C-alpha positions as CSV (number, residue, x, y, z in Angstrom):
1,M,111.7,-102.1,-51.0
2,S,114.2,-99.7,-52.6
3,A,114.5,-96.2,-51.4
4,L,115.5,-95.1,-55.0
5,F,113.3,-93.6,-57.7
6,G,112.7,-96.1,-60.5
7,N,113.9,-93.9,-63.3
8,Y,116.5,-96.5,-64.5
9,G,115.8,-99.9,-66.0
10,K,118.5,-101.7,-64.1
11,R,120.3,-104.8,-65.4
12,R,120.4,-108.0,-63.5
13,A,124.2,-108.0,-62.8
14,Q,125.5,-106.0,-59.9
15,I,129.0,-104.9,-60.8
16,I,131.3,-104.3,-57.9
17,K,134.8,-104.1,-59.3
18,G,136.7,-103.9,-62.5
19,R,140.2,-103.8,-64.1
20,G,140.8,-102.9,-67.7
21,T,138.0,-104.3,-69.9
22,V,136.9,-106.9,-67.3
23,V,134.4,-106.3,-64.6
24,E,133.0,-108.6,-61.9
25,D,129.6,-108.9,-60.2
26,T,128.6,-109.8,-56.6
27,A,128.5,-113.5,-57.5
28,G,132.1,-113.4,-58.8
29,K,131.0,-113.7,-62.5
30,K,133.3,-111.8,-64.9
31,Y,132.2,-109.9,-67.9
32,L,133.9,-108.1,-70.8
33,D,132.6,-104.5,-70.5
34,F,131.9,-103.2,-74.0
35,T,129.9,-100.3,-72.6
36,S,132.7,-98.5,-70.8
37,G,130.1,-96.9,-68.6
38,I,128.5,-95.6,-71.9
39,A,131.8,-94.3,-73.5
40,V,133.2,-93.0,-70.2
41,V,135.9,-95.4,-69.0
42,S,138.3,-94.5,-71.8
43,L,141.4,-96.1,-70.2
44,G,139.5,-99.0,-68.8
45,H,138.5,-99.7,-65.2
46,A,140.9,-98.8,-62.4
47,H,143.7,-97.6,-64.7
48,P,146.8,-97.4,-62.5
49,A,147.7,-93.8,-63.7
50,I,144.2,-92.5,-62.9
51,V,144.2,-94.3,-59.5
52,K,147.5,-92.7,-58.7
53,A,146.3,-89.2,-59.8
54,I,143.2,-89.4,-57.7
55,Q,145.2,-90.7,-54.6
56,E,147.8,-88.0,-54.9
57,Q,145.5,-85.1,-55.5
58,S,143.0,-86.2,-52.8
59,E,145.8,-85.7,-50.3
60,R,146.4,-82.1,-51.4
61,L,143.1,-80.5,-52.4
62,W,139.7,-81.7,-53.6
63,H,137.7,-78.5,-53.9
64,I,138.2,-74.7,-53.6
65,S,135.5,-73.3,-56.0
66,N,136.0,-71.1,-59.0
67,L,136.4,-68.0,-56.8
68,F,140.0,-68.9,-57.0
69,D,142.4,-69.8,-59.7
70,I,142.7,-73.6,-60.2
71,P,146.1,-74.3,-62.0
72,G,144.9,-77.6,-63.2
73,Q,142.2,-76.0,-65.3
74,E,144.8,-74.0,-67.3
75,K,146.9,-77.2,-67.9
76,V,143.9,-79.2,-69.2
77,A,142.6,-76.3,-71.3
78,Q,146.0,-75.9,-73.0
79,K,146.1,-79.6,-73.8
80,L,142.5,-79.5,-75.2
81,I,143.1,-76.5,-77.5
82,A,146.6,-77.3,-78.6
83,D,147.0,-77.5,-82.4
84,T,143.3,-76.7,-82.9
85,H,141.4,-73.5,-83.9
86,F,140.0,-73.1,-80.4
87,S,141.3,-70.6,-77.9
88,Y,139.4,-71.1,-74.6
89,A,137.8,-73.8,-72.4
90,F,135.1,-73.9,-69.7
91,F,134.8,-76.8,-67.3
92,C,131.7,-78.2,-65.7
93,N,130.5,-81.7,-64.5
94,S,128.7,-83.4,-67.3
95,G,127.8,-83.4,-70.9
96,A,124.3,-81.9,-70.3
97,E,125.9,-79.1,-68.4
98,A,128.4,-78.6,-71.2
99,N,125.6,-78.4,-73.8
100,E,123.6,-76.0,-71.6
101,A,126.7,-73.7,-71.5
102,A,127.0,-74.0,-75.3
103,I,123.4,-73.0,-75.8
104,K,123.7,-70.1,-73.5
105,L,126.9,-68.9,-75.1
106,A,125.5,-69.1,-78.6
107,R,122.3,-67.2,-77.7
108,K,124.2,-64.5,-75.8
109,H,126.9,-64.0,-78.4
110,T,124.6,-63.7,-81.4
111,G,121.7,-62.0,-79.7
112,K,119.4,-64.6,-81.4
113,H,117.5,-67.5,-79.9
114,H,116.8,-69.9,-82.7
115,I,118.9,-73.1,-82.7
116,I,118.6,-76.0,-85.2
117,S,119.2,-79.6,-84.1
118,F,118.4,-83.0,-85.6
119,E,116.1,-86.0,-85.3
120,K,117.5,-88.9,-83.3
121,S,120.1,-86.6,-81.6
122,F,120.8,-86.8,-77.9
123,H,122.2,-83.8,-76.0
124,G,121.1,-84.4,-72.4
125,R,118.2,-84.3,-70.0
126,T,118.3,-80.8,-68.6
127,F,115.6,-78.6,-70.1
128,G,117.8,-76.8,-72.6
129,A,119.7,-79.9,-73.6
130,M,116.5,-81.9,-73.7
131,S,114.9,-79.3,-76.0
132,A,117.8,-79.7,-78.4
133,T,117.4,-83.5,-78.4
134,G,115.5,-84.9,-81.3
135,Q,113.8,-87.8,-79.5
136,G,110.2,-87.6,-78.4
137,K,110.7,-90.3,-75.7
138,V,113.1,-87.9,-73.9
139,H,110.5,-85.1,-74.0
140,N,107.3,-86.9,-73.1
141,G,105.6,-85.8,-69.9
142,F,107.6,-82.8,-69.1
143,G,105.4,-80.1,-70.5
144,P,106.6,-77.1,-72.7
145,L,110.2,-77.3,-73.7
146,V,112.6,-74.4,-74.1
147,G,111.4,-72.5,-77.2
148,K,113.1,-71.7,-80.5
149,F,114.5,-75.1,-81.3
150,T,113.9,-76.5,-84.7
151,I,114.6,-80.2,-85.1
152,L,115.3,-81.4,-88.7
153,P,116.0,-84.7,-90.4
154,F,119.6,-85.7,-90.0
155,N,121.9,-85.6,-93.1
156,D,119.1,-83.9,-95.1
157,V,120.7,-81.0,-97.0
158,N,117.5,-79.8,-98.5
159,A,115.7,-79.7,-95.2
160,L,118.6,-77.8,-93.6
161,E,118.8,-75.2,-96.4
162,A,115.0,-74.6,-96.3
163,A,115.1,-74.0,-92.5
164,I,117.9,-71.3,-92.6
165,D,116.9,-67.7,-92.1
166,D,118.2,-64.6,-90.3
167,S,116.8,-65.8,-86.9
168,V,119.2,-68.8,-86.6
169,A,121.8,-68.4,-83.9
170,A,123.4,-71.8,-84.2
171,I,123.3,-75.3,-85.6
172,M,123.9,-78.1,-83.0
173,L,124.7,-81.7,-83.8
174,E,126.7,-84.8,-83.1
175,M,129.3,-86.2,-85.5
176,I,128.0,-89.6,-84.7
177,Q,124.6,-90.0,-83.1
178,G,125.5,-92.4,-80.3
179,E,122.1,-92.7,-78.6
180,G,120.2,-92.3,-81.9
181,G,121.6,-95.3,-83.8
182,V,125.3,-94.7,-84.5
183,N,124.5,-92.5,-87.4
184,S,127.5,-90.6,-88.9
185,V,127.4,-87.1,-90.5
186,S,127.8,-87.6,-94.3
187,A,130.4,-85.8,-96.2
188,E,127.7,-84.0,-98.2
189,F,126.0,-82.8,-95.1
190,A,129.2,-81.6,-93.5
191,A,130.0,-79.6,-96.6
192,A,126.5,-78.0,-96.5
193,L,126.9,-77.2,-92.8
194,A,130.3,-75.6,-93.4
195,K,129.0,-73.4,-96.3
196,I,125.8,-72.3,-94.5
197,C,127.6,-71.4,-91.3
198,E,130.2,-69.4,-93.1
199,E,127.9,-67.6,-95.4
200,K,125.2,-66.8,-92.9
201,G,127.3,-66.1,-89.8
202,I,125.7,-69.0,-87.9
203,L,127.6,-70.6,-85.0
204,L,128.3,-74.4,-85.3
205,I,128.0,-76.3,-82.0
206,V,129.4,-79.9,-82.2
207,D,128.4,-82.2,-79.3
208,E,131.4,-84.4,-78.8
209,V,130.3,-85.7,-75.4
210,Q,130.4,-89.3,-76.7
211,T,132.7,-89.0,-79.7
212,G,135.4,-86.8,-78.3
213,I,138.7,-87.6,-76.5
214,G,139.9,-90.4,-78.9
215,R,136.7,-92.4,-79.1
216,T,136.6,-92.3,-82.9
217,G,140.4,-92.6,-83.4
218,T,141.2,-88.9,-83.4
219,R,141.2,-86.3,-80.6
220,Y,137.8,-85.0,-81.8
221,A,135.5,-86.6,-84.3
222,F,135.0,-83.4,-86.3
223,E,138.7,-83.6,-87.2
224,Q,137.8,-86.3,-89.7
225,T,135.6,-83.8,-91.5
226,I,136.0,-80.4,-93.1
227,L,134.0,-78.8,-90.2
228,K,135.6,-76.3,-87.9
229,P,133.0,-75.7,-85.2
230,H,132.8,-72.5,-83.1
231,I,131.9,-74.5,-80.0
232,V,132.6,-78.1,-79.0
233,T,131.2,-79.8,-75.9
234,L,133.0,-82.7,-74.1
235,A,132.4,-85.0,-71.1
236,K,132.3,-88.8,-70.7
237,G,135.8,-90.0,-71.8
238,L,137.5,-86.8,-70.6
239,G,137.4,-87.9,-67.0
240,G,138.0,-91.6,-67.6
241,G,135.2,-92.4,-65.1
242,F,135.4,-89.2,-63.0
243,P,132.6,-86.7,-63.5
244,I,133.7,-83.8,-65.7
245,G,132.4,-81.8,-68.6
246,G,133.9,-79.2,-70.8
247,M,133.3,-76.7,-73.6
248,L,135.8,-75.3,-76.1
249,G,135.3,-72.1,-78.0
250,T,136.9,-69.9,-80.6
251,A,138.6,-66.6,-79.8
252,E,135.6,-64.5,-81.0
253,L,133.4,-65.8,-78.2
254,Y,135.7,-64.8,-75.3
255,D,134.0,-61.5,-74.3
256,T,130.5,-63.1,-74.3
257,F,131.2,-65.1,-71.2
258,G,132.5,-62.4,-68.9
259,P,132.4,-62.6,-65.1
260,G,129.0,-63.5,-63.7
261,T,127.5,-64.7,-67.0
262,H,127.8,-68.4,-66.3
263,G,129.3,-70.7,-63.6
264,T,129.4,-73.9,-61.7
265,T,130.1,-74.8,-58.1
266,F,132.0,-78.0,-58.6
267,G,133.1,-77.7,-62.3
268,G,136.8,-77.9,-62.9
269,N,137.7,-78.8,-59.3
270,P,141.3,-79.8,-58.6
271,L,140.5,-83.5,-58.4
272,A,138.7,-83.6,-61.7
273,M,141.4,-81.6,-63.4
274,S,144.1,-84.0,-62.1
275,V,142.2,-87.0,-63.6
276,A,141.5,-85.2,-66.9
277,E,145.2,-84.2,-67.3
278,T,146.2,-87.9,-66.8
279,V,143.6,-89.1,-69.4
280,L,144.8,-86.6,-72.0
281,D,148.4,-87.5,-71.4
282,H,147.6,-91.0,-72.5
283,V,144.8,-90.5,-75.1
284,F,146.2,-87.6,-77.0
285,D,149.5,-89.4,-77.6
286,S,149.7,-90.0,-81.4
287,A,150.7,-93.7,-81.0
288,F,147.7,-94.3,-78.7
289,L,145.3,-92.8,-81.3
290,Q,146.9,-94.8,-84.0
291,N,146.3,-97.9,-82.0
292,V,142.6,-97.0,-81.6
293,Q,142.4,-96.7,-85.4
294,E,144.0,-100.1,-85.8
295,L,141.8,-101.7,-83.2
296,S,138.8,-100.2,-84.9
297,A,139.8,-101.6,-88.4
298,Y,140.4,-105.0,-86.8
299,F,137.0,-105.0,-85.0
300,V,135.1,-103.8,-88.1
301,N,136.7,-106.5,-90.2
302,Q,136.0,-109.2,-87.6
303,L,132.4,-108.1,-87.4
304,K,131.9,-108.2,-91.1
305,V,133.6,-111.5,-91.5
306,N,131.9,-113.3,-88.7
307,L,128.3,-111.9,-88.8
308,P,125.7,-112.6,-91.4
309,S,125.4,-110.0,-94.2
310,T,121.9,-109.1,-92.9
311,Y,123.6,-107.1,-90.2
312,T,125.2,-103.7,-90.9
313,V,128.3,-102.3,-89.2
314,Q,128.5,-98.6,-88.7
315,G,130.3,-95.9,-86.8
316,K,134.0,-95.0,-86.4
317,G,136.9,-95.8,-84.0
318,L,135.6,-97.7,-81.0
319,L,132.1,-96.2,-81.3
320,L,130.6,-98.9,-83.5
321,G,127.1,-100.2,-84.1
322,I,125.6,-103.4,-85.3
323,G,122.4,-102.6,-87.2
324,C,119.9,-105.4,-86.8
325,G,117.3,-104.2,-89.3
326,T,113.8,-104.2,-87.7
327,A,114.8,-106.6,-84.9
328,E,114.6,-105.4,-81.4
329,V,118.1,-105.6,-79.8
330,A,117.1,-105.8,-76.2
331,P,116.9,-109.6,-76.2
332,Y,120.4,-109.8,-77.8
333,I,121.9,-107.5,-75.2
334,A,120.4,-109.6,-72.4
335,A,121.7,-112.8,-74.0
336,A,125.1,-111.3,-74.3
337,E,125.1,-110.4,-70.7
338,E,124.3,-114.0,-69.7
339,K,127.3,-115.1,-71.7
340,G,129.7,-112.5,-70.1
341,L,129.6,-109.6,-72.5
342,L,128.1,-106.2,-71.5
343,L,126.5,-104.2,-74.4
344,V,124.2,-101.2,-74.7
345,G,121.7,-100.3,-77.4
346,A,121.6,-97.2,-79.7
347,G,117.9,-96.9,-80.2
348,P,115.7,-100.0,-80.6
349,N,117.4,-101.7,-83.5
350,V,121.2,-101.1,-83.1
351,I,123.7,-102.7,-80.7
352,R,126.3,-100.2,-79.6
353,L,129.9,-101.4,-79.1
354,L,131.9,-99.1,-76.7
355,P,134.9,-101.0,-75.3
356,P,137.6,-99.1,-73.5
357,L,140.2,-97.5,-75.8
358,T,142.7,-99.9,-74.2
359,V,140.8,-103.0,-75.3
360,T,143.0,-105.8,-76.8
361,K,142.5,-107.8,-80.0
362,E,142.1,-110.9,-77.8
363,E,139.3,-109.2,-76.0
364,I,137.7,-108.2,-79.3
365,D,137.9,-111.8,-80.4
366,E,136.2,-113.0,-77.3
367,A,133.4,-110.5,-77.9
368,I,133.0,-111.7,-81.5
369,T,132.7,-115.3,-80.3
370,I,129.9,-114.3,-78.0
371,L,128.2,-112.1,-80.6
372,K,128.2,-115.0,-83.1
373,T,126.3,-117.2,-80.6
374,I,123.5,-114.6,-79.9
375,L,122.9,-113.1,-83.3
376,P,120.8,-115.4,-85.5
């Protein structure tokens, strides 16, 4: 009998090691990992540069707390804000924590409490992040949520315009709803968001926990739109597998988060910063991002050529989805695992494809071969 709570629906395979895109279970069976730990292992498993960074930093200093300056934080912050409209960064341990920080910052800065978010969104499972999440299954059973969140239909300009009044502090959304079905922000909706935030003085919070750090082929997914958010939240791929979260903000927000207003014990520790700096040195290289775009174009084309037209292909970069109509995808994901391909869903009817950003065309071809055998 397990000593663990049963809050996870565990898969059959027990993965014990990995290298690059390939992982291995206790029985010695190998799999192509097209989950990347849910968009986390951006440089693949056991990337030599990350292993080296952890080894070297672990021999110097793991933790000292934010009572002291941590030089690595400044280095990573400068890399994250370089050539952007952001001025400052805050570091924590996860995407949910980053979103909690964003919600607190927006409320404190504006003096208002009302935040708009969207159906099928996912922002985390802490109470603030859960309250912003537009999925009832995440809320069920936990009693009253944090107040003053209005959840609207995604990409619905009319609904957004109708909900705007002087009480709104911020609008919070993902550029691509990873958990909610790989749904991308439309150009029309982005234009409406930009206009409303500018005219009404509303803060725009973009949750890039899943889409950020090269996942969509640019540093941040919002860079592929006209949007210039006031706050962006990060996690997942920023640590390449090591727990880290972050929040970026514009210059006007600096005075709102003064000493004592917000904090974290472990956030931005030297070990995490060493890993994040290594990840950014690789991912933010222009040639690396160009390769992600080329791999994405290749992957999308192979999916469209090899799968029946009844399936849709959506998403950007290496955050892609296969829409399966009304069919439940859980059996397909289980069948793929049996054949050596690890996948994850995005809602009940979409297969999410999240290979490491270092995946090869040959590995994509292997995945396509397996997908062809499991999708009718």
